[in-house]
Kinemage of the C-alpha trace (Angstrom):
@kinemage 1
@onewidth
@group {chain A} dominant
@subgroup {mainchain}
@vectorlist {calphas} color= white
{ca unk a 1} P 82.904 116.841 123.344
{ca unk a 2} L 84.783 118.223 126.352
{ca unk a 3} L 88.567 117.793 126.542
{ca unk a 4} L 89.909 116.739 129.895
{ca unk a 5} L 93.104 115.272 131.295
{ca unk a 6} L 92.139 115.128 134.977
{ca unk a 7} L 91.382 111.997 136.968
{ca unk a 8} L 88.073 110.199 137.249
{ca unk a 9} L 88.120 108.984 133.659
{ca unk a 10} L 89.976 106.264 131.772
{ca unk a 11} L 90.167 104.758 128.312
{ca unk a 12} L 87.437 102.471 127.054
{ca unk a 13} L 89.793 99.479 127.051
{ca unk a 14} L 90.469 99.330 130.830
{ca unk a 15} L 86.909 100.447 131.588
{ca unk a 16} L 85.464 97.635 129.465
{ca unk a 17} L 87.880 95.071 130.889
{ca unk a 18} L 86.624 95.712 134.415
{ca unk a 19} L 82.977 96.099 133.409
{ca unk a 20} L 82.883 92.767 131.557
{ca unk a 21} L 85.426 90.584 133.330
{ca unk a 22} L 86.087 92.132 136.742
{ca unk a 23} L 84.878 90.497 139.988
{ca unk a 24} L 81.366 91.919 139.443
{ca unk a 25} L 81.617 91.969 135.666
{ca unk a 26} L 78.788 91.396 133.239
{ca unk a 27} L 80.166 88.065 131.968
{ca unk a 28} L 80.482 86.647 135.463
{ca unk a 29} L 76.736 86.818 136.059
{ca unk a 30} L 75.009 83.452 136.527
{ca unk a 31} L 72.585 83.917 133.607
{ca unk a 32} L 75.445 84.173 131.101
{ca unk a 33} L 75.328 85.890 127.707
{ca unk a 34} L 72.208 83.968 126.613
{ca unk a 35} L 70.251 85.828 129.284
{ca unk a 36} L 70.789 89.115 127.438
{ca unk a 37} L 71.259 88.527 123.712
{ca unk a 38} L 70.881 85.865 121.066
{ca unk a 39} L 73.739 84.562 118.943
{ca unk a 40} L 73.775 82.077 116.078
{ca unk a 41} L 74.403 79.353 118.660
{ca unk a 42} L 71.133 80.151 120.412
{ca unk a 43} L 69.171 80.748 117.191
{ca unk a 44} L 69.248 77.153 116.014
{ca unk a 45} L 70.986 73.794 116.551
{ca unk a 46} L 71.704 73.942 112.820
{ca unk a 47} L 74.635 76.209 113.648
{ca unk a 48} L 76.305 73.663 115.932
{ca unk a 49} L 75.590 70.995 113.319
{ca unk a 50} L 77.337 73.066 110.649
{ca unk a 51} L 80.347 73.639 112.921
{ca unk a 52} L 80.432 69.885 113.579
{ca unk a 53} L 80.591 69.289 109.817
{ca unk a 54} L 83.427 71.797 109.600
{ca unk a 55} L 85.227 69.894 112.355
{ca unk a 56} L 84.808 66.723 110.286
{ca unk a 57} L 86.366 68.472 107.277
{ca unk a 58} L 89.268 69.524 109.482
{ca unk a 59} L 89.540 65.922 110.688
{ca unk a 60} L 89.851 64.749 107.071
{ca unk a 61} L 92.503 67.372 106.315
{ca unk a 62} L 94.439 66.205 109.386
{ca unk a 63} L 94.210 62.557 108.277
{ca unk a 64} L 92.068 61.562 111.283
{ca unk a 65} L 94.354 62.150 114.292
{ca unk a 66} L 94.052 60.023 117.428
{ca unk a 67} L 92.782 63.090 119.318
{ca unk a 68} L 90.762 65.790 117.599
{ca unk a 69} L 90.316 69.033 119.535
{ca unk a 70} L 87.392 71.420 119.376
{ca unk a 71} L 88.266 74.672 121.162
{ca unk a 72} L 85.326 77.013 121.820
{ca unk a 73} L 86.664 80.518 122.459
{ca unk a 74} L 84.401 82.708 124.595
{ca unk a 75} L 82.292 79.657 125.339
{ca unk a 76} L 79.563 81.365 127.372
{ca unk a 77} L 77.978 78.482 129.241
{ca unk a 78} L 79.287 75.819 126.854
{ca unk a 79} L 76.310 75.776 124.484
{ca unk a 80} L 78.307 75.529 121.252
{ca unk a 81} L 80.899 72.975 122.326
{ca unk a 82} L 78.115 70.819 123.780
{ca unk a 83} L 76.108 71.000 120.559
{ca unk a 84} L 79.124 70.257 118.361
{ca unk a 85} L 80.125 67.158 120.329
{ca unk a 86} L 76.538 65.880 120.216
{ca unk a 87} L 76.312 66.408 116.439
{ca unk a 88} L 79.496 64.516 115.526
{ca unk a 89} L 79.359 61.077 113.914
{ca unk a 90} L 80.192 58.329 116.395
{ca unk a 91} L 83.628 57.562 114.966
{ca unk a 92} L 84.714 61.203 115.076
{ca unk a 93} L 83.106 61.759 118.480
{ca unk a 94} L 85.137 58.885 119.912
{ca unk a 95} L 88.335 60.834 119.155
{ca unk a 96} L 87.044 64.332 119.858
{ca unk a 97} L 87.935 66.375 122.906
{ca unk a 98} L 86.110 69.567 123.783
{ca unk a 99} L 87.686 72.645 125.340
{ca unk a 100} L 85.622 75.599 126.555
{ca unk a 101} L 87.672 78.790 126.963
{ca unk a 102} L 85.864 81.220 129.242
{ca unk a 103} L 86.655 83.492 132.199
{ca unk a 104} L 83.420 82.754 134.044
{ca unk a 105} L 83.154 79.698 136.289
{ca unk a 106} L 82.324 76.295 134.842
{ca unk a 107} L 78.549 75.800 134.771
{ca unk a 108} L 77.027 72.942 136.738
{ca unk a 109} L 76.088 69.854 134.764
{ca unk a 110} L 78.396 70.478 131.807
{ca unk a 111} L 79.431 67.347 129.901
{ca unk a 112} L 82.442 65.809 131.658
{ca unk a 113} L 84.206 65.430 128.293
{ca unk a 114} L 84.550 69.226 128.073
{ca unk a 115} L 87.578 70.793 129.714
{ca unk a 116} L 86.947 74.308 131.099
{ca unk a 117} L 89.927 76.657 130.696
{ca unk a 118} L 90.739 80.370 131.078
{ca unk a 119} L 92.957 80.307 127.953
{ca unk a 120} L 93.203 78.061 124.882
{ca unk a 121} L 95.164 74.844 125.382
{ca unk a 122} L 98.598 74.857 123.717
{ca unk a 123} L 99.618 72.879 120.646
{ca unk a 124} L 96.334 71.047 120.043
{ca unk a 125} L 95.241 69.561 116.727
{ca unk a 126} L 91.780 70.366 115.442
{ca unk a 127} L 89.394 73.328 115.170
{ca unk a 128} L 89.497 76.508 117.232
{ca unk a 129} L 86.204 78.378 116.879
{ca unk a 130} L 85.587 81.907 118.184
{ca unk a 131} L 81.931 82.832 117.783
{ca unk a 132} L 81.339 86.456 118.833
{ca unk a 133} L 84.484 86.456 120.959
{ca unk a 134} L 86.599 89.164 119.335
{ca unk a 135} L 83.830 91.774 119.611
{ca unk a 136} L 84.166 91.506 123.396
{ca unk a 137} L 87.956 91.874 123.465
{ca unk a 138} L 88.245 95.359 125.031
{ca unk a 139} L 89.751 98.153 122.964
{ca unk a 140} L 90.258 101.881 123.076
{ca unk a 141} L 88.252 104.415 121.092
{ca unk a 142} L 89.634 107.414 119.218
{ca unk a 143} L 87.846 110.574 118.060
{ca unk a 144} L 89.022 113.416 115.825
{ca unk a 145} L 88.973 116.805 117.546
{ca unk a 146} L 88.332 120.218 115.944
{ca unk a 147} L 91.892 120.280 114.547
{ca unk a 148} L 91.545 116.772 113.087
{ca unk a 149} L 93.813 115.188 115.716
{ca unk a 150} L 92.854 111.660 116.764
{ca unk a 151} L 92.507 111.618 120.551
{ca unk a 152} L 91.705 108.840 122.978
{ca unk a 153} L 88.132 108.868 124.216
{ca unk a 154} L 88.008 108.637 128.014
{ca unk a 155} L 84.924 107.481 129.886
{ca unk a 156} L 83.480 107.744 133.376
{ca unk a 157} L 81.662 104.886 135.079
{ca unk a 158} L 78.311 106.481 134.190
{ca unk a 159} L 79.193 106.386 130.473
{ca unk a 160} L 79.898 110.088 129.923
{ca unk a 161} L 82.944 110.779 127.781
{ca unk a 162} L 85.726 113.337 127.424
{ca unk a 163} L 88.636 113.587 125.001
{ca unk a 164} L 92.090 112.705 126.292
{ca unk a 165} L 95.591 112.802 124.861
{ca unk a 166} L 96.402 112.310 121.174
{ca unk a 167} L 96.677 108.701 120.059
{ca unk a 168} L 100.361 107.766 119.777
{ca unk a 169} L 102.730 104.875 119.165
{ca unk a 170} L 101.492 101.539 117.853
{ca unk a 171} L 97.855 102.598 118.258
{ca unk a 172} L 98.421 105.609 116.004
{ca unk a 173} L 100.149 103.395 113.436
{ca unk a 174} L 97.191 100.996 113.500
{ca unk a 175} L 94.741 103.847 112.933
{ca unk a 176} L 96.783 105.244 110.065
{ca unk a 177} L 96.853 101.874 108.317
{ca unk a 178} L 93.417 100.446 109.077
{ca unk a 179} L 91.041 103.235 110.091
{ca unk a 180} L 92.354 106.760 109.411
{ca unk a 181} L 90.165 109.535 110.809
{ca unk a 182} L 90.509 111.814 107.794
{ca unk a 183} L 87.617 112.873 105.601
{ca unk a 184} L 85.787 115.370 103.458
{ca unk a 185} L 82.024 115.393 102.908
{ca unk a 186} L 82.397 114.735 99.165
{ca unk a 187} L 80.768 111.333 99.092
{ca unk a 188} L 80.757 107.743 100.321
{ca unk a 189} L 83.692 105.431 100.489
{ca unk a 190} L 84.101 102.805 97.767
{ca unk a 191} L 83.205 99.187 98.555
{ca unk a 192} L 85.707 96.914 100.300
{ca unk a 193} L 87.442 95.571 97.195
{ca unk a 194} L 88.321 99.029 95.847
{ca unk a 195} L 91.988 100.081 96.021
{ca unk a 196} L 91.430 103.097 98.304
{ca unk a 197} L 91.766 101.108 101.532
{ca unk a 198} L 94.784 98.987 102.425
{ca unk a 199} L 94.797 95.578 100.785
{ca unk a 200} L 94.377 92.537 103.025
{ca unk a 201} L 97.621 90.937 104.220
{ca unk a 202} L 99.544 88.938 101.646
{ca unk a 203} L 97.831 85.668 100.847
{ca unk a 204} L 94.460 86.595 102.405
{ca unk a 205} L 91.420 85.727 100.300
{ca unk a 206} L 88.568 88.235 100.645
{ca unk a 207} L 85.195 87.319 99.207
{ca unk a 208} L 83.932 90.687 97.993
{ca unk a 209} L 80.568 89.277 96.934
{ca unk a 210} L 79.860 87.932 100.379
{ca unk a 211} L 81.310 90.732 102.474
{ca unk a 212} L 80.461 93.876 100.566
{ca unk a 213} L 77.803 95.894 102.347
{ca unk a 214} L 76.546 99.435 101.892
{ca unk a 215} L 79.331 101.978 101.664
{ca unk a 216} L 79.719 104.128 104.736
{ca unk a 217} L 81.876 107.019 105.812
{ca unk a 218} L 83.592 109.895 104.041
{ca unk a 219} L 86.664 110.206 101.853
{ca unk a 220} L 88.829 112.619 99.974
{ca unk a 221} L 91.732 114.977 100.683
{ca unk a 222} L 92.409 115.650 104.334
{ca unk a 223} L 90.139 118.324 105.842
{ca unk a 224} L 90.404 118.571 109.666
{ca unk a 225} L 87.083 120.349 110.042
{ca unk a 226} L 85.268 117.628 108.099
{ca unk a 227} L 86.998 114.998 110.227
{ca unk a 228} L 85.877 116.464 113.571
{ca unk a 229} L 83.740 113.975 115.487
{ca unk a 230} L 84.692 110.923 113.412
{ca unk a 231} L 85.397 107.925 115.644
{ca unk a 232} L 87.300 104.672 115.348
{ca unk a 233} L 87.829 101.661 117.565
{ca unk a 234} L 91.523 100.804 117.763
{ca unk a 235} L 91.596 97.099 116.947
{ca unk a 236} L 95.198 96.381 117.924
{ca unk a 237} L 94.261 94.288 121.029
{ca unk a 238} L 91.997 92.135 118.887
{ca unk a 239} L 94.716 91.563 116.317
{ca unk a 240} L 96.998 90.406 119.144
{ca unk a 241} L 94.299 88.243 120.771
{ca unk a 242} L 93.530 86.523 117.484
{ca unk a 243} L 97.207 85.945 116.674
{ca unk a 244} L 97.697 84.361 120.121
{ca unk a 245} L 94.659 82.114 119.646
{ca unk a 246} L 95.903 80.972 116.241
{ca unk a 247} L 99.363 80.327 117.696
{ca unk a 248} L 97.838 77.914 120.216
{ca unk a 249} L 97.009 75.499 117.402
{ca unk a 250} L 99.634 72.926 116.466
{ca unk a 251} L 97.739 72.031 113.279
{ca unk a 252} L 94.195 72.621 112.163
{ca unk a 253} L 91.886 75.546 111.497
{ca unk a 254} L 91.070 78.673 113.495
{ca unk a 255} L 87.779 80.460 112.767
{ca unk a 256} L 86.530 83.809 114.047
{ca unk a 257} L 82.871 84.728 113.481
{ca unk a 258} L 81.639 88.237 114.251
{ca unk a 259} L 79.893 91.369 113.111
{ca unk a 260} L 82.623 92.917 111.003
{ca unk a 261} L 83.624 95.815 108.792
{ca unk a 262} L 86.384 96.173 106.237
{ca unk a 263} L 88.775 98.793 104.906
{ca unk a 264} L 86.982 101.078 102.489
{ca unk a 265} L 83.693 100.875 104.383
{ca unk a 266} L 84.462 101.615 108.024
{ca unk a 267} L 81.536 103.099 109.971
{ca unk a 268} L 82.331 106.805 110.359
{ca unk a 269} L 81.269 107.073 113.993
{ca unk a 270} L 82.296 103.628 115.237
{ca unk a 271} L 80.128 100.795 116.510
{ca unk a 272} L 80.637 100.801 120.286
{ca unk a 273} L 77.354 99.881 121.970
{ca unk a 274} L 75.764 97.994 124.837
{ca unk a 275} L 73.242 95.162 125.204
{ca unk a 276} L 71.060 94.355 128.178
{ca unk a 277} L 67.970 92.166 128.598
{ca unk a 278} L 67.778 91.490 124.881
{ca unk a 279} L 67.925 95.122 123.794
{ca unk a 280} L 70.577 97.498 122.564
{ca unk a 281} L 71.444 100.190 125.074
{ca unk a 282} L 74.017 102.880 125.716
{ca unk a 283} L 77.414 101.408 126.650
{ca unk a 284} L 77.928 102.132 130.341
{ca unk a 285} L 81.052 100.542 131.901
{ca unk a 286} L 79.547 99.746 135.305
{ca unk a 287} L 78.963 95.995 134.817
{ca unk a 288} L 75.270 96.420 134.066
{ca unk a 289} L 75.423 95.628 130.341
{ca unk a 290} L 77.444 93.958 127.625
{ca unk a 291} L 79.869 96.309 125.867
{ca unk a 292} L 80.744 95.397 122.317
{ca unk a 293} L 82.065 96.789 119.040
{ca unk a 294} L 82.208 95.279 115.572
{ca unk a 295} L 85.505 93.757 114.463
{ca unk a 296} L 87.956 94.894 111.778
{ca unk a 297} L 88.439 91.295 110.647
{ca unk a 298} L 90.687 92.266 107.743
{ca unk a 299} L 93.163 93.736 110.227
{ca unk a 300} L 93.077 90.527 112.284
{ca unk a 301} L 93.712 88.251 109.297
{ca unk a 302} L 97.116 86.602 109.045
{ca unk a 303} L 98.739 85.432 105.784
{ca unk a 304} L 96.877 82.480 104.312
{ca unk a 305} L 93.519 83.493 105.792
{ca unk a 306} L 90.171 83.586 104.029
{ca unk a 307} L 87.375 86.093 104.688
{ca unk a 308} L 83.781 85.377 103.734
{ca unk a 309} L 80.267 85.933 105.022
{ca unk a 310} L 78.328 83.595 107.307
{ca unk a 311} L 75.823 83.188 104.500
{ca unk a 312} L 78.561 81.794 102.242
{ca unk a 313} L 80.203 79.698 104.957
{ca unk a 314} L 77.000 78.028 106.131
{ca unk a 315} L 75.948 77.465 102.526
{ca unk a 316} L 79.195 75.581 101.950
{ca unk a 317} L 78.399 73.543 105.079
{ca unk a 318} L 74.945 72.551 103.847
{ca unk a 319} L 72.742 75.052 105.695
{ca unk a 320} L 70.062 76.379 103.362
{ca unk a 321} L 66.894 78.368 103.947
{ca unk a 322} L 65.228 76.779 100.933
{ca unk a 323} L 61.655 75.710 101.688
{ca unk a 324} L 60.852 71.990 101.319
{ca unk a 325} L 58.802 70.780 98.370
{ca unk a 326} L 55.033 70.925 98.832
{ca unk a 327} L 54.919 67.361 97.522
{ca unk a 328} L 56.463 66.265 100.826
{ca unk a 329} L 53.476 67.696 102.688
{ca unk a 330} L 51.153 65.161 101.073
{ca unk a 331} L 53.469 62.156 101.356
{ca unk a 332} L 54.952 62.808 104.828
{ca unk a 333} L 53.316 65.754 106.654
{ca unk a 334} L 55.455 65.310 109.771
{ca unk a 335} L 58.668 65.428 107.773
{ca unk a 336} L 57.381 68.476 105.897
{ca unk a 337} L 56.672 70.402 109.095
{ca unk a 338} L 60.089 69.461 110.454
{ca unk a 339} L 61.808 70.516 107.220
{ca unk a 340} L 59.843 73.769 107.124
{ca unk a 341} L 60.929 74.615 110.670
{ca unk a 342} L 64.542 73.842 109.764
{ca unk a 343} L 64.329 76.061 106.692
{ca unk a 344} L 63.075 78.914 108.857
{ca unk a 345} L 65.965 78.506 111.268
{ca unk a 346} L 68.446 78.289 108.393
{ca unk a 347} L 66.966 81.443 106.872
{ca unk a 348} L 67.580 83.307 110.140
{ca unk a 349} L 71.198 82.127 110.275
{ca unk a 350} L 71.866 83.240 106.688
{ca unk a 351} L 69.635 86.334 106.421
{ca unk a 352} L 70.892 89.463 104.720
{ca unk a 353} L 70.868 92.362 107.144
{ca unk a 354} L 71.113 89.898 110.035
{ca unk a 355} L 73.187 86.904 111.088
{ca unk a 356} L 74.053 86.051 107.492
{ca unk a 357} L 76.121 89.238 107.262
{ca unk a 358} L 78.530 88.125 109.979
{ca unk a 359} L 82.110 87.829 108.778
{ca unk a 360} L 83.962 84.502 108.980
{ca unk a 361} L 87.756 84.580 109.205
{ca unk a 362} L 89.286 81.180 108.397
{ca unk a 363} L 92.948 80.712 109.307
{ca unk a 364} L 94.425 77.324 108.340
{ca unk a 365} L 97.431 76.161 110.363
{ca unk a 366} L 99.540 73.491 108.674
{ca unk a 367} L 96.658 72.256 106.470
{ca unk a 368} L 94.929 73.483 103.300
{ca unk a 369} L 91.736 75.477 103.751
{ca unk a 370} L 89.183 72.676 104.280
{ca unk a 371} L 85.992 74.665 103.551
{ca unk a 372} L 84.828 74.212 99.967
{ca unk a 373} L 83.747 77.112 97.800
{ca unk a 374} L 80.049 77.284 96.947
{ca unk a 375} L 76.990 75.705 98.497
{ca unk a 376} L 76.652 72.056 99.398
{ca unk a 377} L 73.353 70.182 99.417
{ca unk a 378} L 71.519 70.769 102.681
{ca unk a 379} L 71.544 67.962 105.233
């Protein structure tokens, strides 16, 4: 890659900020995110139903407050908050108040009970839920040069890149702790629970069984030539964004759900990519496509957090891909077809290699962790 310090280029963080959220940004388009890619929210109403059950568990842990907030971070066009409010039992729904946090304008026809905000409301009591929000918090990208020095990657509007100045200050400290660009080609990294990477913050529970994926990357004594070309996304802005979101809760639970990776298994060349019209594409910061990168959720986690997979979390909330009994087909064919369709949707939400591999970061605030361990019977 060329090294350049002249004008006409900038870091990926400011370039992404303008491309996604500027006056002509991707997320200000009328079709919204659902017009370009599918999330768990769009895959099945079972997801909103599971989040509604989680909100009910939070309600119990809060001893049924007079007002129960549901804050949908990065709300898109309000699909999740609408589905959650509709899925609540009547008694809980009567006390629930929905907040959609989104930079785009409020969509026409949205339920009047939902308040549309540019930032989370302060000091509320309830559940703050960030589904695929952190992956769109802009960040800078670093790449190791021929000498093994981590340098900022600068980008032009057409997506071409050059290397800039060495990473310094807090960003360099974050890289050193969470994603060091040092390697030898001796072999793969150990899985996430191994001691090579930094441990999660004090008090953070990490479910190795649910989060461990295939090992990626390189390890060993520092060799600058082996490190050349390795890339990392500097997650410091996401850590700060998540901490601010959690701080907005008076009491309750904050949850972040995203494609994630963990110390000990970072992808060696990063994850920065684009999406447009339902397909992955090159990330070009001109407003024509979504720009996203997977999240270092372990770096975001605050003391007392819990990290697990979507497969585990939805299982604990009663979402199962188990097929219904064939006996039901003979006694109630309509119910069988309905249950079979639901099992297919649940299987998509919990699939290995797909949505089921999303990471869930649970951060209780002033209450015990309300999500039980293990699967619950499906509902």
